[in-house]
C-alpha positions in Angstrom: -61.5 -242.6 41.7 -59.4 -242.2 45.6 -58.1 -239.2 45.9 -54.7 -239.6 44.8 -56.3 -241.4 41.6 -58.4 -238.2 40.9 -55.3 -235.6 41.4 -52.6 -237.8 39.4 -55.1 -238.2 35.9 -55.7 -234.3 36.3 -52.4 -233.5 36.2 -51.9 -236.5 33.7 -54.7 -235.0 31.2 -56.4 -238.4 31.7 -59.9 -238.8 32.0 -61.3 -238.0 36.0 -64.9 -239.1 37.4 -64.9 -235.4 38.7 -63.2 -232.2 38.2 -60.1 -232.3 41.6 -61.1 -229.6 44.6 -59.0 -227.9 46.9 -59.0 -224.3 48.5 -56.7 -223.1 51.0 -56.3 -220.1 53.6 -54.4 -218.6 55.5 -54.9 -219.4 59.3 -52.4 -217.1 61.1 -50.4 -219.8 62.7 -47.0 -218.8 62.3 -46.6 -218.0 65.8 -48.2 -221.9 66.7 -46.2 -224.8 67.0 -46.2 -227.6 64.5 -48.4 -230.0 66.0 -51.3 -226.9 66.0 -50.5 -225.9 62.0 -50.8 -229.3 61.3 -54.2 -230.2 63.0 -56.1 -227.1 61.6 -54.8 -227.9 57.9 -56.4 -231.9 58.7 -59.3 -230.4 59.8 -60.0 -228.0 56.8 -58.8 -230.8 54.6 -61.3 -233.1 56.6 -64.2 -230.6 56.7 -63.9 -229.0 53.3 -63.4 -232.9 51.8 -60.3 -231.6 49.6 -58.5 -233.8 47.4 -55.1 -232.1 47.5 -54.2 -230.1 50.6 -52.3 -227.5 50.4 -49.7 -226.3 53.3 -49.3 -222.8 53.7 -46.2 -221.6 55.1 -46.1 -218.6 57.4 -43.1 -218.9 59.4 -40.6 -216.2 58.5 -37.6 -216.4 56.7 -35.0 -215.7 59.8 -32.9 -212.7 59.9 -29.4 -213.1 60.5 -28.2 -213.0 64.3 -27.7 -209.4 65.9 -29.4 -208.0 63.1 -32.6 -206.0 63.5 -33.2 -204.0 60.4 -31.6 -204.4 56.9 -31.3 -201.8 54.8 -27.8 -201.3 53.4 -25.3 -203.7 51.2 -23.5 -204.8 54.6 -26.4 -205.6 56.4 -27.5 -207.4 53.3 -23.6 -209.7 53.4 -25.2 -211.3 56.4 -27.0 -213.3 54.6 -25.5 -216.9 54.6 -26.4 -220.3 53.9 -28.5 -222.3 56.0 -29.8 -225.8 57.2 -33.9 -224.6 57.1 -34.5 -227.5 60.4 -32.4 -225.0 62.3 -34.7 -222.0 61.7 -37.8 -221.3 61.8 -38.1 -223.0 58.8 -37.9 -226.0 60.8 -41.3 -225.5 62.3 -43.2 -225.8 59.0 -40.9 -229.1 58.4 -41.8 -230.6 61.5 -45.8 -229.7 60.8 -45.1 -231.3 57.0 -43.7 -234.1 58.4 -47.3 -235.1 60.5 -49.7 -234.0 57.6 -47.1 -236.7 55.7 -48.3 -239.6 58.3 -52.1 -238.0 58.7 -52.9 -238.6 54.5 -49.8 -240.7 53.5 -51.7 -243.8 51.1 -55.4 -241.4 51.2 -54.8 -237.7 49.6 -51.5 -235.6 48.4 -50.6 -232.4 50.0 -48.1 -229.6 48.7 -45.9 -227.1 50.6 -45.6 -223.6 50.3 -42.5 -221.7 49.4 -42.4 -218.4 48.6 -40.5 -217.2 45.7 -37.0 -215.0 46.8 -37.5 -211.8 46.1 -41.2 -211.4 48.1 -39.3 -213.3 50.5 -36.6 -211.0 51.0 -38.8 -207.7 50.3 -41.6 -208.9 53.3 -40.0 -211.3 56.1 -36.2 -209.2 55.5 -35.4 -205.7 54.0 -39.4 -204.0 54.1 -39.3 -200.8 53.4 -35.5 -200.5 52.3 -36.5 -202.1 48.8 -36.9 -199.8 46.8 -33.5 -197.7 47.8 -31.3 -201.1 47.6 -32.7 -201.7 44.2 -31.9 -197.6 42.9 -28.4 -197.6 44.6 -26.8 -201.1 45.2 -28.6 -203.8 42.5 -25.3 -206.0 42.7 -25.4 -206.2 46.7 -29.3 -207.1 46.6 -29.0 -209.5 43.5 -26.5 -211.2 45.7 -28.7 -211.5 48.5 -31.2 -212.5 46.2 -29.1 -215.7 45.5 -28.4 -216.3 48.8 -32.4 -216.3 49.9 -32.9 -218.2 46.9 -30.4 -221.0 47.3 -31.7 -221.2 50.9 -35.6 -221.6 50.2 -34.2 -224.8 47.2 -32.5 -226.1 50.4 -35.9 -225.9 52.0 -37.7 -227.3 49.2 -36.2 -230.2 49.1 -36.1 -231.3 52.9 -39.9 -230.9 52.9 -40.3 -233.0 49.7 -38.1 -235.6 51.7 -40.4 -235.6 54.3 -43.3 -236.1 52.3 -44.5 -233.7 50.4 -45.7 -234.3 47.1 -44.6 -231.1 45.4 -44.0 -227.5 45.9 -46.0 -224.2 45.3 -43.8 -221.4 44.3 -45.9 -218.7 45.2 -44.8 -215.1 43.1 -46.1 -211.8 43.7 -48.2 -210.8 40.6 -48.6 -207.3 41.6 -47.3 -203.7 41.5 -44.5 -204.6 43.9 -42.9 -207.2 41.4 -39.3 -205.3 40.0 -40.3 -205.8 36.8 -43.7 -204.1 36.2 -42.1 -201.2 38.1 -39.8 -199.2 35.4 -37.7 -199.5 32.5 -34.8 -198.8 34.7 -35.7 -201.8 37.1 -37.0 -204.4 34.5 -33.1 -203.2 33.3 -31.6 -204.4 36.4 -33.5 -207.3 37.9 -35.1 -208.7 34.7 -32.5 -211.5 34.9 -33.6 -212.4 38.8 -36.7 -214.1 36.8 -34.8 -217.2 35.3 -34.8 -218.7 39.6 -33.4 -221.6 40.3 -36.6 -224.3 40.5 -36.4 -227.9 42.3 -36.5 -231.4 40.5 -37.6 -233.9 42.5 -36.1 -236.9 40.6 
């Protein structure tokens, strides 16, 4: 079996000649051009003879223009829809195109998308998250909706450029909103229901 056949058979629950193998690593390329990011992923793929490549995506979700800190409902209201290609995500999309060209017919690869909660907390509001959760849940939920829609647009763009699928990264730690308290679960629990991308 070749790499593509092996992965597809495993996903379909069919017999394989051996279990498909993959592993991933954060290379710290969030400031690198697409060419370098593609290069290190492809070198990693070849060195370890992976069956499936997972592209790390360490480019930041963009802060709204003219904004340095997001800590209030007014700050959150500045989040708007965008074209991912016109943001730092555009560098990742160019990386996807390069990797697709290199691996076409040879192996499948996934792109990485962090869920809206993680994206908002780590890239935008940071330490302001607890206060926003407690005092402004409606504004926070609206902001999450905007971020989630932009991430869906990004995922669709990545699939269109050759990614075989999306690895949705969801935090499994105490920072997840529904793991903190009953009050928080009541406020934010409905955010578990996330719109997903359907390639079909």
